[in-house]
N, C-alpha and C positions, 0 to 999 in steps of 0.2 A: 552264364557258363560259357557261351560262345565268345570268340574273339574276332575282331575286325581290324584290318590294316589296309590302308590305301595310299598310293603314292603317285605324284605327278611332278616331273622335274627333269634334270639333266643326267642323273645317275641311271645306271641300269636298274630297273625296278625289281627284277627278279630277286637278287640277294637282299634288297631292302624288305621286300615282302616276306621272304623266308625268315629273316632275322626278326622282323616284327612279330611274326607268329610264334617264334620261339620265346619271345619276351612275354607272350600271353599264355604260355603253356600251363601256368599255375591255375588257370581258370578251369581246367579239366576239359577234355574233348575226346571224341572217338573217330573223327574224320577231319580231313584238311584239304584245302584247295586254293589255287590262285588263278587269276585271269589277267591277261596282259595283251597289249596290242602287238601284233606281228604284221607290220605294214598297216593296211587299213582294216584288217580283220582281227577279231579278238579270239585268242586261244584260251581254252579252259583246261586246266589240269587238276584232277581231283583223285583222292584215294580214301578208302576206309583204313583207318589206322593212324599212325603218328606222323609228325612232320618229317621225321627221318625217312619214312616210307615215301613221302612225297618227293623228298630230295633224291632218293634212289631212282624214282620213276623219271626224273628229268636229267639225271647225271649223264654227262657226255654230250648233251645237246648244247649247241652254242646259241643260247637264247638271250636276246637283248631287246629291251623295251623301255620306254620312258614313262609309261602310264600303266597302272594295274591295281588290282584288289586281291586281298587274301583273307582267308577265313578258317577258323577252327570251330567245329560243330560238335555239340552234344546231342545225340539222337533223342528226339521227342516225337514229332510227327514223322513217322517212318523209321525203320531200323537203320543201324549204321551200315552204310553202303556207299559205293562210288556215286550211284544215281541220286542218292539223297544228300550227298555232300554239297556244300556251297563252293564256288559261285553257281548260280542258276542262270539259265538263258531262255529267252524267247525272241526269235529273230535276231536283231542286232543289239538287243538290250541284255545286259549281263549285270547281275547284282549280288550282293551279300547282305544278310539280314540277321539281326538279333531281335528277339522279342516274340510276340505271339499275335497272330492274326485271328481274332475271335470269330469273324464271319467268313473264314476262308472257304468253308464247305459250300455255302450258298453261292459265293463268287465263282468257285471252281465249276459248279454245275452250270451256272449261267454261261461261263466262258466255253465250256465243253459244248454247250448247245449252239454256240456260234462258230464251232469248228476248231477251237483251240485244242491241241494235243498235249497232254501233260506227260512228262517222263519221270516224275518223282512222286513220292507220297507226302511231300512237305507242304506246309502252309505258305512258305516263302515263294514258291514258284508262281503262285497266283498273282503276286505283285508284278513279276516280270511280264506275264501275259497281259495284265491290265495296261501297263505302260506301253507295251508293244501295240495293243489294240488302238490306243489313242494316237500313237505315232503313225499308224497306217491311215488315220483320218486326216493327216497333214499337220498335226501339231508338232511344234519343235520339242526338243528334249525336255526343257523345263516345264513347258505347258502340259505335255503329256504326263509327266510325273505328277504335277499338281492335280490334274484331272483324275488320274488313277487313284491317288490317295484320298480323294473325297469319298470313295466307296469303301475304304479300308477302316475297319474297326479293330482296335487293339493297341498293343505297344510295339514300337519298332525303332531301331537304329539301322539305317540302310545306306550303303554305298553303291553307286550306280555308274556304269560306263556305257557308252553307246557308240556303235560303229559309225553312225551318221555324224557324230561330233567327237572325233577322237582326242581332241585336246581339252577334255573336260571331265571332271568327276562331280557328281552331285552327291551330297550328304544330307540326309533328313533325319529328324529326331522327334520321337514322341515316347516318353516314359522309359526309354532305354538309353544308357549313357553313350555319348559320342563326342569326341573332342577333335580339334584341328590343330596340327602342328605347322608353324610358319618358319620356313628356312630361307636361305638366300637363293631365290629362283627355283625353289622346290617347296612342295606342300604335302601334308600328310593328313589322313583321317584315321581314327582308331577308337576302339571301344574303351581303351585305357591308355594313359599317358606313357607308361613304360615301353609301349610298342615302338615309339619313335624318339624316345628321350636321348638315344645315342646320337641323333642327328640335329635336334633342336630343342631348346628349352622355352621357346615362345609358343604359347598355346591360346586358343580360343575355345571356350566351352559352350557348346550349343545348348540352347534351352528348348523346352517343349514347343512344338509347332514351328520350328525353324528349318529352313533349307539353306545350305551353303553351296554355291556354285564356284568350283575351283578350277582355275587354269594355271598355266605357267606364269601368267602376268599377275595373279593375285586371287583373293578370295572376296566374294560378296555374299552377304547373308540377308535373307528376307523371310517374311512369314510364308508358311506353306499355303495357307488359305487366301490371305489378303495381298500377297506379293509385296507388301510394304517393306522397304529396306530397313534393316536393323543395324544400328551401330554397335559393334561389339568391342569390348575392352580386351586388350592383349595382356595376358599374364605371363610373367617370367618365372619359370620353375627353378628352384634352387635346391631341390631334394638330393639327398644321397641315394644310392641304389636301393637301400632298405626303405627309405621314405617313399621312393617311387613305387615300390610294391604296395605301399599303403595308400596309394592314390592321392597323396597330399594330406591325408588325415593324420592327426598326431599319434593315434594308436590304431592297431588292427581292430580292437573292439569297436571303436567308433565307426570305422569303415564298415564293419560287418553289420552293425546296427542299421546303418544307412543303406546297405545293400539288400535289405529285406524286401522292398517292393519287387526288385528284380528276381530275388531268390524265390519268392512265392509264385511269381509269374512263371518261372522255369519249372517249378514243382507241379503246377496245374496244367502246363502246356501238353496237349495230346492225351490227357488223362481221362477226358470225358467228352461226350457228344451232347451238346445242347439240343440239337435237332431230335435225336433219338431218346433223350432223357436217360442216358446210360453212362455208367462209369466203365472205362476201358479195363476190364478184368485181367487182360494179359499183363498189365503192369503189376498186378498182385500175384500173378501165376496161380490164379484161382478161377474155377468155373462157377457159373451161377448155381449149378446143381450141387456143388460142394458147399456153397454158402447156405443153401436151403437146409442142409443137414446139420449145420453147426448148432450145438446146444449150449456151448459155454466157451468163453474166450478168456485166456490168461494174458495179461499185459505185463511184461517183465522188462525192467530197465534200472539204471543207476542215475543218481544226481538229477540234473535238469531233465534228462530223458524220462526219468521216473515221474516228474511233474507232468510231462506230456502224456504219459500213460494214465495218470489220474484224470486229466481232462478227457482223454479218450474214453474212459469208463463212463463218464457223464454223457458224452455224445452218443456212444454206441447203445447204451442201455435205454436212453430216452428215445432215440430215433428208431432203433431196430428191435428193441425189447428182447435182447439176448443178454443174459447175465455175464458180467465181466468180473474177474478177480485181478487185482493189481498187486504185484510183488516187487519188492526191491531185490534185484538179481542176487546180491550177496547173501540173502536169506533163503532164496527159493529152493535151492537143491538141498539145503540142510534141514528143511522141515518135512522131508519126504512127501512131496506134493502129490495129491491125487488128481490125475488127469483123466476124467471120464472119456469114454469112447465118443468120438464126434467133437472133441475139443480142438481148438486152434490156439497155439501159443504165438503171440506177437512180441518179438524182442525189438526194442527201440534203442538205437545206438548211432551217435554221430560218426564215430571213427570206424566202427565195425571191428574194433580190436580190444574192447574193454574186457578184461579177464573174467570178471564176475558174470557179465552178460553172456559171454561165450560159454562159460561153464553151465549156466542155466539153459542156454540153447541146446547144448549137447545132452544135458540130462533129459530135456523134453523129448529129444529125438530117441533116446534110449527107452523112454517110457511109451513110445509109439505115437506121439502127437505130431501133427503137421506143424511146421514152424515157418512163420513169415517174418522176415527181417525188414524193418523200416530203417534205412541206413543211408548215409551220405556218401560213403567212399566206395567207389567201384573197385572191385578186386580185393576188398578187405576180407578177412577171415569169416566174419558173420555172413557177408554176402555170398561167399563161395559155399558155405556149409548149409545155408538155409534151403528149405524146399521152394521158397519163393522170396523175391526181393522187391521192395518198393523203394527205388532210389529217390531221395528228396531233391537232388540236383541243386543244393543251395550253394555249391562252390566251396573252395577251400576255406576252412574256418581256422584261423591262426590263433586268435585270442583264446586264452584258456576258458574264459567265461563264455559259455555258449549263448548265442542270441539268434542269429538267422537259422541255425540248425534247429533250434527249439520251435520257432514259428513254422518252419516247413514240415517238421514232424507233426504238428497239430493239423496242418493242411492235409497231410497224407491220411491222418486218422479220420478227418472229416469226410474225405472221399471214400474211404473204406466203409464208414458207417452208412453213407448213402447207398453204396452197392449192396451192403448186407440188408438194409431196410427194404430195398427194392426186391431182393431175392426172397425175403420173408413176407413180402406183400403187406408191409406195415406202413407204406407211404404211397401216395397217389402220384401219377405222372406230373400233374400240375405243380405239386409241392416239390418234386425233384427239380423241375426246371427253375422254380423260384430259388431253391438252394444253390443251383448252379449259377444263377444270375448274381446272387450275393457273392459267390466265390469269384466270379469274374471282376467284380468291383473291388475285391479285397486289396490287390496291389495298390490301386489308387488311394484307397482309404488308409492304408499303411503309410503311403507317401504323405498324406495329409497329417497323419498322427505324428510324423517326424518333425513337423513344423512347431511342435510344442517344446522343442529343445531349449529355447531361451527361457521359457517359463520354468522349465525343470531346473535349469542352472540357477535361477534365482532362489528356488526352494533349497537346492543343495547348499548354496552359500549361507542360508539361514540355519541349516541343521547339521552341517558336516562335523560340528564339534560334539554332537550327541554321542553318548556312550552306548545307548540302547535304542532299539527301534522295534515297534510292533506293527505287523501287517495283518489286516483283517479282510476276509473274503467269505462269501457264502456260495453254496451251490457250485456251479461249474467254475467259478472264479476263486474258490478256496485254494485250489492248486496254484493259482497265479500269486496269491499271497505268499505261499511257500516259495515260489520261484523268486519273487521280489526280495524276500528275506535272504535267500541263499546268495543271490547276486551281491547284496550289500555286504554280507559276511565275507565272501570269498575274495572280493577285490578291494574293499575299503577297510576290512578288519573291524567293522563295527558289529557288536553283538546284535543280532536281529532274530525275531521269531515270527513265523507265519502261523496264523490261527484261524480256524473256522470261527466266524464272529459270534455265533451262538454259544461258543465255549468260553467267551471272554469272562463271564461271571463265575466260571468254575476255576478261577486261579489268576489269570493274567491281569484282571482288573486291579489286583492288589499292587501292581507295579506302576500304575498310572499316576503321574503327578505332572507339574508344569515343566519338568525336564524330559518327559517321555513323548517323543513324536509318535503319532499313530497314523499309518496310512490305511485308508479305507477304500475298498473297491466298490463303487456304487453304480453299476450299470442299470439301465431301465429294464428290469426283468421282474419276475414274480416274487423275488425276495427283497426288492428295493425298500419296502416299508421297514423290514427287519433291520437292514443295515443302517438306515437312517436313525432308527432307535438306538442302535449300538453307538453311532456317532454322538448322539445326545448324551449317552452315558459317559463317554470319554470326555466330552466338553465340560460336563458338570463337575468333573473331578480335576479340572485344570489341565488336562492333556491337550496337546496341540494336534489338531486333526488336519491331515492332508487328504483330500478326497480326489479320486479319479472317477469321473462321472461321464455319462452320455451327454453330448452337446444338447443344450436346451433345457437341461434339468436345473432349474433355479432353486429347487428345494434344498440342495446341498449347501447353498451359499451361507445360510444362517448357522450351519452346523460345523463349518470347517474354516480354518484360518487361511488355507490355500486350496484352490480347486483347479484341477487339470481336466479340461473338457475334451472328450474323444469322439470321433465320428460314430454315428449310429450304424450298427450292423445287426445281423440276427443273433439269437441267443448262443448258437453253437460257435460263432466266430468271435464273440466278445473276448475270449481269453487271448487271442492273437493281438487284437487292437489294444487291450488293456495291459499287455506285457511291455509294450513299447516304452511308456513313460517310466516304468519300473527299471528297465535296463538302462535308460538314460540317466535316471537318478543315481543308480549305483555307480555308473561311469563317472559322473561329475563329482560325486562325493569322494571317490577314490583319487581323482585328479587333484582336487582341492587338498586332500590329505597327503599328496605327494607319494602315493603308493604306486607300485609297479603294476599298471593296469593289465597289460597283456601277459605278464608272467608273475602272478601273485605268489607270495611265499608258500612253500611247501606243496604247491599244486602242479600237476602236469595236465596237458591237454587230453591225453588218453591214459587211463589207468590200466596198464597192460600187465600188471602183476596183482595178485590177490592180496 
C-alpha cells in the first residue's frame, strides 16, 4: 500500500519527491511526508492526510535540496497521524519503509532499555534506532545498516539518508518491491517505476537481500549480509503511461496476482500480537466481551467474495465452534432472514459498493444485527455504514477478476476466527501462537507459489481449447473449486463447474470423457484419501486430471496427467495457497484465447446496480 520515492542529483529534490508521491497515489494512503537536506541537516515534513495537504504545509517556503526521500503511508502500526507518518528519524538517521517488521516489539523493548526514546507507534522507527545505535559505536553508514538489519525479521523496502554522509542514499530490499532509476547525473529509488518514469526509463530492480549505495557518481549493489558486490542488469522501460501503472505486467490481473505476497503482508500487519497471543480487536471494532456473546454468524457476499464467505464458514465453525450461515447477498433480504439476538452479520466486499451486498447490509441493520464489513476500499459505502470495518489493505484492484482481494479476505476471516475462538475459550495459547506463526510465513509461501507460473502456462497451452472444465474439491477447498471455475468462466469464457468431489457420482461423472479436463484439489488433509479416490474414478473414464497437491505428495502422480505442487501450510490457510494456481490458470487460458483479461465481456468491477 505504501509508496517510496528517493532522489539524489542536481535538480531540486522537493518537487521531484512530491511528483513521485503523486504518481504513487493509486496505492492508497492516509499520511505523507518528505525528508531532505538543508545544508548539513535533514529536515522532515509530514502530515496526516493527502499529498495536497503536505504541499500546503510547505507552500511559500523557498526549499531547495539535492537529496531526499518521500513516503505515503497506510496506517497499520499506529493510527494515521503526523507522528506515525514517514519519514522517521533517530539522531542523524532518517528513513522510509514499506513492509512489516515481525519482531519489532522485542527490538523496541530492548532499545528502550538502552535509553532510546520512541516518538511513534510504528514498527519502522525501530530500524532507525537500530542503525543509529550502531552508528554511535563508530560504524560507518553502510556497516551500521548491515549490522542493524541482522536483527530485523520480516519484510522491508527501505530508503535511508544520514547526516554524517549527506551525499548518499542507501536502499535495501527484502520481500517488498524496490527499484532504482538511473538518469544523467541523478538517481532515484522507488517502490514502483511510475514514481520516476517522468525522468528516466533506465531501471535496476533490486532482488531480495540486496543493498544499493547511491551517490551522484553512481550506484553500487551488494548483498546485505555478505557485502559481496552484485552485478545488475539495466533494463530500459518502454511502457506507455497505462503500462507504467501496470508495473510492466501485460495485464492488471497478472500484476495483482503477483502482488498477493505484499497484499497479504499489509493485511496482517499490526493486526495481532505474537507475544500476547492476541488479535487486535480494534481492527474489527469488536470487544472480546461481544465475541463471547455471539451465538450465530451470517456471512453475506456476492461472487468471489461469496466464495471467501464459504471458506470462512469452514474456518470459523471448525476453530471457534460457532454456527455460521452463508448467504448470497442477492438472495438474503428476499428470504425474510431470521437473525437471532446475539447474531453478527459479516458482509464481505472488495469495493464496498456492491448493490446487493449493501442492500443485505442495510436489511441486517434494520433487523437489529451488528454488521461487520470486510472491505478493501476506505471511504466506501459499506465501510461508512457498517458498525465495524476490517480493511484488507490489498491496494487498488483494477482487473475485474478478483485475486488479491480474495486472498486478503480469507486472511481477514482467519484472523477473525482466531479472535472468536480465543474469546470462546476453544483454543489454547500455544495453538494461537502456532496459527500466528503460520500466518507470518504466508506471504513467503505465496511468493513460492507464484513460481509455479511456467508450469501453469504449459498446462494452459494443453487445455485452452477445451469447451468444458470440471473443478473438484472437498471440505474447506470445495469453495476454491467454485472459485477456480468462476475465474475460468469469467475471463476465458470456457464453461466450467465447481463441485464438491463427493457429489461427482450424483451427476457430473456422466460428462467425463477424454475431452473433459478435471482439476482436483488434493492438499494433505483429512479428506485426501477421498479426493484420491475421485481422481481414480475420473482417470478410469478417460478424463484428464490436473492435480493441485501439497509438495512431497507423490501419491497423486499416478492419478494425474499434470501435477502442480504447492507449499505446505496449515489446514485453514490451504485455500489461499491453492487458489494461486487456479487464478494463474484462468489468466493464461484467457490470454491464449485472446480474451480481454482485465475487462471481460458483460462484466464490471463493481456491480453497483441490482
